[in-house]
C-alpha positions as CSV (number, residue, x, y, z in Angstrom):
1,M,-123.3,148.5,17.4
2,L,-126.6,147.0,18.1
3,R,-128.8,150.2,18.0
4,S,-132.6,148.9,18.3
5,L,-134.3,145.6,18.1
6,E,-137.8,145.3,17.3
7,I,-139.7,141.6,17.8
8,R,-143.4,141.3,16.9
9,D,-145.4,137.9,17.6
10,V,-142.2,135.6,18.6
11,L,-143.0,133.5,21.1
12,I,-144.6,135.0,24.1
13,I,-143.7,138.4,22.6
14,D,-146.4,140.3,21.0
15,R,-144.7,143.7,20.5
16,L,-141.6,144.6,21.7
17,A,-138.7,147.8,20.7
18,M,-135.7,148.3,22.7
19,E,-133.5,151.3,21.7
20,L,-129.8,150.0,23.0
21,G,-126.8,152.3,23.5
22,P,-123.2,152.2,23.7
23,G,-121.3,150.7,26.7
24,L,-122.6,148.2,29.2
25,N,-126.5,147.2,28.7
26,V,-127.8,144.6,31.3
27,L,-131.0,142.7,30.9
28,T,-132.4,141.4,34.3
29,G,-135.8,140.0,35.0
30,E,-137.0,136.8,37.1
31,T,-136.1,133.2,35.9
32,G,-138.5,132.3,33.0
33,A,-139.7,136.2,32.3
34,G,-138.6,135.5,28.8
35,K,-135.1,136.9,28.8
36,S,-133.7,133.8,26.4
37,I,-136.4,134.8,24.3
38,L,-135.0,137.9,23.3
39,L,-131.9,135.9,22.6
40,D,-133.3,133.7,20.5
41,A,-135.0,136.5,18.7
42,L,-131.9,138.2,18.0
43,G,-130.4,134.9,17.0
44,F,-133.0,134.1,14.4
45,V,-132.6,137.9,12.6
46,L,-128.8,136.7,12.4
47,G,-129.5,133.7,10.9
48,W,-128.6,131.4,13.9
49,R,-129.8,127.7,14.2
50,G,-132.2,127.7,17.0
51,R,-135.9,127.0,17.7
52,A,-137.9,125.8,14.8
53,E,-141.0,127.3,16.0
54,L,-141.0,131.1,16.7
55,V,-144.4,132.4,15.9
56,R,-146.5,133.6,18.7
57,A,-149.8,131.5,19.0
58,G,-152.6,132.7,17.0
59,A,-150.3,134.9,15.0
60,P,-149.9,134.1,11.2
61,Q,-146.1,135.4,11.5
62,G,-143.1,136.4,13.9
63,E,-141.2,139.1,12.9
64,V,-137.7,140.4,14.2
65,T,-136.0,143.7,13.0
66,A,-132.2,144.7,14.4
67,V,-130.3,148.0,13.3
68,F,-126.7,148.4,13.5
69,D,-124.2,151.3,13.1
70,L,-121.3,150.6,11.6
71,P,-118.4,152.7,11.9
72,P,-116.5,153.4,8.7
73,G,-114.4,150.3,7.7
74,H,-116.3,147.7,9.7
75,A,-115.6,144.4,8.7
76,A,-119.5,144.2,7.6
77,E,-119.1,146.2,5.1
78,A,-117.2,143.6,2.9
79,V,-120.0,141.0,3.4
80,L,-122.5,143.8,2.4
81,A,-120.5,144.6,-0.8
82,E,-119.9,141.0,-1.8
83,A,-123.8,140.6,-1.4
84,G,-124.4,144.0,-4.0
85,I,-125.8,145.8,-0.7
86,E,-124.7,149.4,0.0
87,A,-123.9,149.9,3.8
88,E,-124.9,153.5,4.0
89,G,-123.8,153.5,7.8
90,E,-125.7,151.1,9.3
91,V,-127.5,147.6,8.2
92,I,-130.9,146.9,8.8
93,L,-131.8,143.1,9.1
94,R,-135.3,142.1,8.9
95,R,-136.4,138.2,9.0
96,I,-139.9,136.8,9.1
97,N,-141.3,133.6,10.1
98,T,-144.5,132.2,8.8
99,V,-146.5,129.7,10.9
100,D,-146.0,127.1,8.2
101,G,-142.1,127.5,9.3
102,R,-141.1,129.7,6.0
103,K,-138.4,132.0,6.8
104,T,-137.6,135.3,4.6
105,A,-134.8,137.9,5.3
106,W,-133.9,141.2,4.0
107,V,-130.6,143.3,4.5
108,N,-131.5,147.1,3.8
109,D,-134.6,146.0,1.9
110,R,-132.5,143.3,-0.2
111,R,-133.5,140.0,0.1
112,V,-130.9,137.5,1.1
113,S,-130.2,134.2,2.2
114,G,-129.5,132.6,5.6
115,E,-125.7,132.5,4.7
116,V,-125.5,136.3,4.1
117,L,-127.0,136.9,7.6
118,R,-125.0,134.4,9.4
119,A,-121.8,136.0,7.4
120,L,-123.1,139.4,9.0
121,S,-123.6,138.2,12.1
122,D,-119.9,136.8,12.3
123,V,-118.5,140.4,12.3
124,L,-121.5,141.9,14.1
125,V,-122.5,140.2,17.0
126,E,-120.6,137.4,19.6
127,L,-122.5,135.8,22.0
128,H,-120.7,134.0,25.2
129,G,-121.7,132.2,28.0
130,Q,-121.0,128.9,30.1
131,H,-122.3,127.0,27.1
132,D,-120.6,128.7,24.5
133,D,-118.8,126.4,21.8
134,R,-118.7,128.8,18.8
135,G,-114.8,129.8,19.8
136,L,-113.5,130.1,23.1
137,L,-114.8,126.9,24.3
138,N,-114.2,125.0,20.9
139,P,-110.1,123.9,20.7
140,R,-110.5,124.2,16.8
141,G,-110.9,127.7,16.9
142,H,-108.1,128.6,19.3
143,R,-105.4,129.0,16.6
144,L,-107.6,131.2,14.7
145,L,-107.9,133.2,18.2
146,L,-104.6,133.3,18.9
147,D,-103.5,134.5,15.3
148,A,-106.2,137.2,15.6
149,F,-104.4,138.2,19.2
150,A,-101.0,138.3,17.5
151,G,-102.0,140.0,14.4
152,V,-100.4,137.1,12.2
153,D,-100.5,137.6,8.3
154,L,-101.3,134.1,7.0
155,G,-101.0,135.3,3.4
156,P,-97.3,134.4,2.8
157,L,-97.5,131.0,4.6
158,R,-100.6,129.7,2.7
159,Q,-98.7,131.0,-0.6
160,A,-95.8,129.2,0.0
161,W,-98.4,125.9,0.9
162,A,-100.0,126.5,-2.4
163,A,-96.5,126.4,-4.2
164,A,-95.1,123.4,-2.1
165,R,-98.3,121.8,-3.0
166,K,-98.2,122.6,-6.7
167,A,-94.4,121.9,-7.1
168,R,-95.4,118.4,-5.6
169,Q,-98.1,117.7,-7.8
170,A,-95.8,118.7,-10.9
171,L,-93.3,116.2,-9.9
172,A,-96.1,113.5,-9.3
173,E,-97.7,113.8,-12.6
174,A,-93.8,113.7,-14.1
175,E,-93.1,110.7,-12.2
176,A,-96.6,109.1,-13.3
177,T,-95.9,110.0,-16.8
178,V,-92.0,108.9,-16.9
179,A,-93.5,105.6,-15.4
180,A,-96.0,104.9,-17.9
181,A,-93.5,105.9,-20.5
182,R,-91.3,103.0,-19.3
183,T,-93.8,100.4,-19.4
184,E,-94.2,101.2,-23.2
185,E,-90.7,102.0,-24.0
186,D,-90.1,99.5,-26.7
187,F,-94.0,100.0,-28.6
188,L,-92.8,103.5,-28.4
189,R,-89.6,103.3,-30.0
190,H,-90.7,100.9,-32.5
191,A,-93.9,103.2,-33.5
192,V,-91.8,106.3,-33.9
193,A,-89.4,104.4,-36.1
194,E,-91.7,103.2,-37.9
195,L,-93.9,106.3,-38.5
196,D,-90.6,108.0,-39.1
197,A,-89.8,105.6,-41.8
198,L,-93.0,106.1,-43.6
199,N,-92.9,110.1,-43.0
200,P,-96.5,110.2,-44.1
201,L,-97.4,113.7,-45.0
202,P,-101.0,115.2,-44.6
203,G,-103.2,114.9,-47.8
204,E,-100.7,112.4,-49.2
205,E,-103.2,109.3,-48.7
206,A,-105.7,111.3,-51.2
207,T,-103.2,112.5,-53.4
208,L,-102.0,108.7,-53.8
209,D,-105.3,107.5,-54.1
210,T,-106.1,110.0,-57.1
211,R,-103.2,109.1,-58.9
212,R,-103.6,105.1,-58.6
213,R,-107.0,105.4,-59.8
214,A,-105.7,107.6,-63.0
215,M,-103.0,105.0,-63.5
216,Q,-105.5,102.3,-63.4
217,G,-107.9,103.9,-65.6
218,A,-105.0,104.8,-68.1
219,E,-104.4,101.0,-68.9
220,R,-108.2,100.5,-69.6
221,I,-108.4,103.1,-72.3
222,R,-104.8,103.4,-73.7
223,A,-105.9,100.8,-76.4
224,D,-109.1,102.7,-77.8
225,V,-106.5,105.7,-78.0
226,A,-103.9,103.8,-80.0
227,R,-106.1,102.4,-82.3
228,A,-108.0,105.9,-82.8
229,L,-104.4,107.2,-83.5
230,Q,-103.6,104.7,-86.1
231,M,-106.9,105.1,-87.7
232,L,-105.7,109.0,-87.9
233,G,-102.4,108.0,-89.4
234,D,-100.8,107.2,-92.5
235,D,-102.6,104.0,-92.9
236,G,-106.0,105.8,-92.3
237,A,-107.5,108.8,-92.7
238,E,-104.6,110.9,-93.7
239,Q,-103.8,108.5,-96.2
240,A,-107.4,108.5,-97.5
241,L,-107.5,112.6,-97.6
242,R,-104.3,112.9,-99.4
243,D,-105.2,110.7,-101.8
244,A,-108.2,112.4,-102.5
245,Q,-106.4,115.7,-102.6
246,R,-104.0,114.2,-105.4
247,W,-107.0,112.7,-107.4
248,L,-108.7,115.9,-107.5
249,E,-105.6,118.3,-108.1
250,G,-105.1,116.0,-111.3
251,V,-108.8,117.2,-112.6
252,V,-108.9,120.6,-111.3
253,D,-108.1,122.2,-114.6
254,R,-111.0,120.6,-116.4
255,A,-113.8,121.3,-113.8
256,G,-113.9,124.7,-114.6
257,G,-113.4,125.8,-110.9
258,A,-116.1,123.6,-109.4
259,L,-113.3,121.8,-107.5
260,E,-111.2,124.7,-106.1
261,A,-113.4,125.0,-103.1
262,P,-113.4,121.3,-102.1
263,L,-109.6,121.5,-102.4
264,A,-109.4,124.3,-100.3
265,A,-111.7,122.3,-97.6
266,L,-109.6,119.3,-98.0
267,S,-106.3,121.5,-97.2
268,R,-108.0,122.7,-94.1
269,A,-109.3,119.4,-92.9
270,L,-105.5,117.8,-93.2
271,I,-104.3,120.9,-91.1
272,E,-107.1,120.2,-88.4
273,L,-106.4,116.0,-88.5
274,S,-102.6,117.1,-88.1
275,E,-103.5,118.9,-84.9
276,A,-105.7,116.0,-83.9
277,Q,-103.2,113.3,-84.5
278,V,-100.5,115.4,-82.1
279,G,-103.5,115.5,-79.4
280,V,-104.0,112.1,-79.7
281,E,-100.4,111.3,-79.7
282,D,-99.9,113.3,-76.5
283,C,-102.5,111.7,-74.5
284,L,-101.3,108.3,-75.6
285,S,-97.9,109.5,-74.5
286,G,-99.5,110.3,-70.8
287,L,-101.5,107.0,-70.8
288,E,-98.0,105.2,-70.7
289,V,-97.9,103.4,-67.2
290,N,-94.9,102.1,-65.5
291,P,-96.0,98.7,-63.7
292,A,-93.2,99.2,-61.1
293,E,-94.4,102.6,-60.4
294,L,-97.7,101.8,-59.9
295,E,-96.7,99.0,-58.0
296,A,-94.6,101.5,-55.6
297,L,-97.6,103.8,-55.3
298,E,-100.0,101.2,-54.2
299,E,-97.8,99.8,-51.7
300,R,-97.1,103.4,-50.1
301,L,-100.6,103.8,-49.9
302,F,-101.5,100.9,-48.5
303,A,-98.8,101.3,-46.1
304,I,-100.3,104.4,-45.1
305,R,-103.7,102.8,-44.5
306,A,-102.5,100.2,-42.8
307,L,-100.3,102.4,-40.4
308,A,-103.4,104.6,-39.7
309,R,-105.5,101.7,-38.9
310,K,-102.9,100.3,-36.6
311,H,-102.7,103.4,-34.7
312,S,-106.6,104.1,-34.7
313,V,-106.3,107.4,-36.4
314,T,-106.8,108.9,-39.9
315,P,-104.1,108.8,-42.4
316,D,-103.9,112.5,-42.5
317,D,-103.2,112.5,-38.4
318,L,-100.4,109.9,-38.3
319,G,-97.9,113.0,-38.5
320,T,-99.7,114.8,-35.5
321,H,-99.6,110.9,-33.7
322,A,-95.9,110.6,-34.5
323,E,-95.5,114.2,-32.9
324,A,-97.3,112.8,-29.7
325,L,-95.5,109.3,-29.5
326,R,-92.3,111.4,-30.0
327,G,-92.9,113.5,-27.3
328,R,-93.7,110.6,-24.9
329,L,-90.5,108.8,-26.1
330,Q,-88.8,112.3,-25.6
331,A,-90.2,112.8,-21.9
332,L,-88.8,109.1,-21.4
333,D,-85.4,109.6,-22.2
334,S,-85.3,113.3,-20.6
335,G,-87.1,112.1,-17.7
336,A,-84.2,111.5,-15.3
337,A,-83.2,115.5,-15.8
338,S,-87.1,116.3,-15.4
339,L,-87.6,114.8,-12.2
340,S,-84.3,116.2,-10.8
341,R,-85.4,119.5,-11.9
342,L,-88.7,118.9,-10.6
343,G,-87.5,117.3,-7.2
344,K,-85.3,120.7,-6.8
345,A,-88.4,122.6,-7.5
346,V,-90.3,120.8,-4.3
347,T,-87.4,121.2,-2.1
348,E,-87.1,124.9,-2.5
349,A,-90.8,125.2,-2.1
350,E,-91.0,123.1,1.0
351,A,-88.0,124.9,2.3
352,A,-89.6,128.4,1.6
353,Y,-93.0,126.7,3.6
354,D,-90.5,125.6,6.4
355,T,-89.3,129.0,6.7
356,A,-92.8,131.1,6.7
357,A,-94.3,128.2,9.0
358,R,-91.4,128.8,11.8
359,A,-91.8,132.3,11.4
360,V,-95.9,131.9,12.2
361,T,-95.0,129.7,14.7
362,L,-92.3,132.0,16.7
363,A,-95.2,134.5,16.2
364,R,-97.7,132.3,17.7
365,Q,-95.4,131.4,20.4
366,Q,-94.5,135.2,21.3
367,A,-98.4,136.0,21.0
368,A,-99.1,133.0,23.7
369,Q,-96.6,134.5,26.2
370,R,-98.1,137.7,25.8
371,L,-101.5,136.1,26.0
372,D,-100.8,133.9,29.1
373,A,-99.3,137.2,30.6
374,A,-102.7,139.3,29.9
375,M,-104.7,136.3,31.4
376,A,-103.1,136.3,34.4
377,A,-103.3,139.9,35.0
378,E,-107.3,139.5,34.2
379,L,-107.5,136.7,36.1
380,A,-106.2,138.3,39.3
381,P,-109.3,140.8,39.8
382,L,-111.6,138.3,39.0
383,K,-110.6,136.5,42.2
384,M,-108.6,133.7,40.4
385,E,-105.3,134.9,41.2
386,R,-104.4,131.4,41.9
387,A,-105.6,129.6,38.5
388,V,-103.2,129.4,35.8
389,F,-104.0,129.9,31.9
390,H,-101.5,128.4,29.4
391,T,-101.5,128.6,26.0
392,L,-100.4,125.1,24.8
393,I,-99.0,125.1,21.0
394,S,-98.1,121.6,19.8
395,H,-97.0,120.4,16.5
396,T,-99.1,119.2,13.9
397,E,-99.3,117.8,10.5
398,A,-98.3,120.7,7.9
399,G,-101.2,122.7,6.4
400,P,-101.8,125.9,4.9
401,D,-101.9,127.7,8.5
402,G,-98.7,125.9,9.4
403,C,-98.1,123.1,11.6
404,D,-99.2,124.5,14.9
405,D,-102.1,122.8,17.0
406,V,-103.1,125.7,19.7
407,T,-105.3,124.8,22.9
408,F,-106.3,126.8,25.5
409,T,-105.5,124.7,28.9
410,V,-106.2,125.9,32.5
411,A,-105.0,124.8,36.1
412,T,-107.5,126.0,38.6
413,N,-105.3,125.5,41.6
414,P,-101.6,125.3,42.2
415,G,-100.3,121.9,41.7
416,A,-103.6,120.7,39.7
417,P,-103.2,119.2,36.6
418,A,-103.9,121.7,33.6
419,G,-106.4,120.3,31.1
420,P,-108.6,121.9,28.1
421,L,-110.6,125.0,29.4
422,N,-113.7,123.3,28.7
423,R,-113.2,120.1,30.7
424,I,-111.4,121.5,33.9
425,A,-112.8,124.9,34.9
426,S,-116.4,124.7,36.7
427,G,-119.3,126.6,36.0
428,G,-118.2,129.8,38.0
429,E,-114.5,129.3,36.8
430,L,-115.4,128.9,33.7
431,S,-117.3,132.2,33.3
432,R,-114.5,134.3,34.7
433,F,-112.2,132.6,32.1
434,L,-114.4,133.3,29.4
435,L,-114.7,136.8,30.4
436,A,-110.8,137.1,31.0
437,L,-110.4,135.8,27.4
438,K,-112.9,137.9,25.8
439,V,-111.1,141.0,27.5
440,C,-107.8,139.8,26.5
441,L,-108.9,138.6,22.8
442,T,-111.4,141.3,21.5
443,G,-111.4,144.1,23.8
444,N,-109.9,146.5,21.0
445,T,-112.1,145.0,18.4
446,P,-114.4,147.9,16.8
447,G,-118.0,148.3,16.1
448,L,-118.5,144.6,17.9
449,T,-121.6,143.6,20.1
450,M,-120.7,141.0,22.8
451,I,-123.4,139.3,24.1
452,F,-123.3,137.7,27.5
453,D,-125.7,135.0,28.6
454,E,-125.6,134.7,32.4
455,I,-121.9,134.5,32.1
456,D,-121.5,135.6,35.7
457,R,-123.9,132.5,37.0
458,G,-122.2,130.8,40.0
459,V,-120.4,133.7,41.3
460,G,-121.1,136.3,43.7
461,G,-120.2,138.8,46.3
462,A,-116.9,140.3,45.6
463,T,-116.4,138.1,42.6
464,A,-119.4,138.9,41.0
465,D,-118.7,142.7,41.3
466,A,-115.0,142.1,39.8
467,V,-117.3,140.3,36.8
468,G,-119.3,143.3,36.6
469,R,-116.3,145.8,36.6
470,R,-114.6,143.7,33.7
471,L,-117.5,143.7,31.7
472,K,-117.9,147.6,32.0
473,S,-114.3,147.6,31.1
474,L,-114.7,145.5,28.1
475,A,-117.6,148.0,27.2
476,A,-115.2,150.7,27.0
477,T,-114.6,150.0,23.6
478,A,-117.2,147.5,22.5
479,Q,-121.0,147.6,23.1
480,V,-121.6,144.9,25.5
481,L,-125.3,143.2,26.4
482,V,-125.2,141.0,29.4
483,V,-128.0,138.9,30.5
484,T,-127.6,138.7,34.6
485,H,-129.0,137.8,37.7
486,S,-126.0,139.3,39.6
487,P,-127.2,142.8,41.2
488,Q,-123.4,143.8,41.5
489,V,-123.0,143.6,37.2
490,A,-126.5,145.0,37.1
491,A,-125.6,148.1,38.9
492,L,-122.4,148.7,36.8
493,G,-124.7,149.1,33.4
494,A,-124.8,152.0,31.7
495,H,-128.2,150.9,30.4
496,H,-130.9,148.8,32.2
497,W,-133.8,146.8,31.0
498,R,-136.2,144.5,33.2
499,V,-137.7,141.5,31.3
500,E,-141.1,140.6,32.8
501,K,-144.3,138.9,32.1
502,R,-147.9,139.7,32.1
503,I,-151.2,138.0,31.8
504,E,-153.9,139.1,29.4
505,G,-156.6,137.0,29.4
506,E,-155.4,133.6,29.1
507,A,-152.3,134.8,27.1
508,T,-148.8,135.3,28.5
509,L,-147.0,137.8,27.4
510,S,-143.4,139.0,27.7
511,T,-142.1,142.6,27.6
512,V,-139.2,144.7,28.2
513,L,-139.0,147.9,30.0
514,S,-136.3,150.6,30.3
515,L,-135.5,151.3,33.7
516,P,-135.0,155.0,35.1
517,A,-132.6,155.5,38.0
518,E,-135.5,155.1,40.6
519,A,-136.7,151.7,38.9
520,R,-133.2,150.5,38.7
521,V,-132.9,151.0,42.6
522,E,-136.3,148.7,42.7
523,E,-134.8,146.0,40.3
524,I,-131.6,145.8,41.9
525,A,-133.4,145.6,45.3
526,R,-135.5,142.7,44.3
527,M,-132.4,140.9,43.0
528,L,-130.7,141.4,46.3
529,S,-133.7,140.3,48.8
530,G,-136.1,138.6,46.6
531,D,-139.9,139.1,46.1
532,K,-140.3,141.1,49.5
533,V,-138.0,144.2,49.0
534,S,-137.0,145.8,51.9
535,D,-135.8,149.0,52.9
536,A,-132.2,147.7,53.6
537,A,-132.2,146.0,50.1
538,R,-133.0,149.4,48.5
539,Q,-130.2,151.3,50.5
540,A,-127.9,148.7,49.5
541,A,-129.0,148.8,45.9
542,R,-128.1,152.5,46.0
543,A,-125.0,151.9,47.6
544,L,-124.4,149.6,44.6
545,L,-125.3,152.0,41.8
546,E,-123.1,154.6,43.6
547,A,-120.1,152.8,44.2
């Protein structure tokens, strides 16, 4: 509920404060007094798009503050929570517009964007009038309104739609994969066979390259090692040392012990020489290269490198690449079975969606009948008992919200063709249709402030009285603020304000006065008789207030 509205330096308003109450709040005043400015100011603080320049002439900035009381569980709490703002049972909106056009907004003293204001506006306030295009007169919103009236839970339907879309996407991707695979089937089969035949292992290319270099190097050093072995053998150093040992042993007894140490050293040298011979022989044996083995090694090494270049991968990635190609080939080979399985999943998902969509359509059809009956009951007291309201449900392209297109249609007279609400009804008729719809659709919405801007225009007498009583009935469960020129409507208000202009110097200013009982008599009398208020008008005003 809108508890208070404070406006400073907006258009022709310098200072204005209103304390609104529950029930029906009426706002009256002469044409041009500034009633629309109040709605402009409220729309500004709620983030609605409106006039670009709102700052009063000569003022540095304009400011509007609106305070709303929130009952427990109000939808605004979710909006506030998403914005990281505590609700605390109320929400205080404040917005400033500087003279250079900058706009700044706060909610409960937290700075917010215009998007947050508009999100709060959607759950706090509804504005309706003859030129309302935000919901009731916009056919694109009729399905949402009917769903809200019916209490339809679209969650299962939307989940079924998402599942069907996911299944169709999976099938389409599989079909594309199989189609692409078929275009390269020959290449895949040849490449997989070639890779499988070679069967390269990770790290094998480096190992083969190392072995090849070692084998090539062995050829170059083997001759030198063989010559060294020959020099160490019987025809070389070993024979020379043994000859020297034999000659010295023949004379050792005559050398007086001088040759014993050299002979011991020669014995040790022969032992070391023998070990050296064994080592060189082992090395020479290891350097033996089989030309056929080297040729086979080089062939495999070159084959691995050529295959890597062919597939534009590194030699170590050939195995992984082969697995990928094998997977594509397997997808091709098993494509028929996979497509059949995915096609079955699509059929099942679409059947589940169709079932959910039919359930929603049935709920909408039943709700449409209830809404049409409720509208017939509401239109009769509004002096439109001959008018026919019909909720038209037609088939449309399937989507997450079903296969139904909803349009509110009316026929204002028996036998007259029915058509969309915003094209058939005249101004006065449209006002009453909108009011009846509002009573039927949102009469039980808690914590909602509904604003009707001259919705009673074009009607008078008993019809205006019927409109007023319907507004009063609506105000029993929601706060209603109505801007009216109808004395019958004004007389039914629980709270009454008059908007008037005053001249101060060369400035024209607008203000709002809360009217006590006697002042209400004068105001309603003015609305009945015009500028000159007669006693008869006052008597008629009292009669309206007492009715």
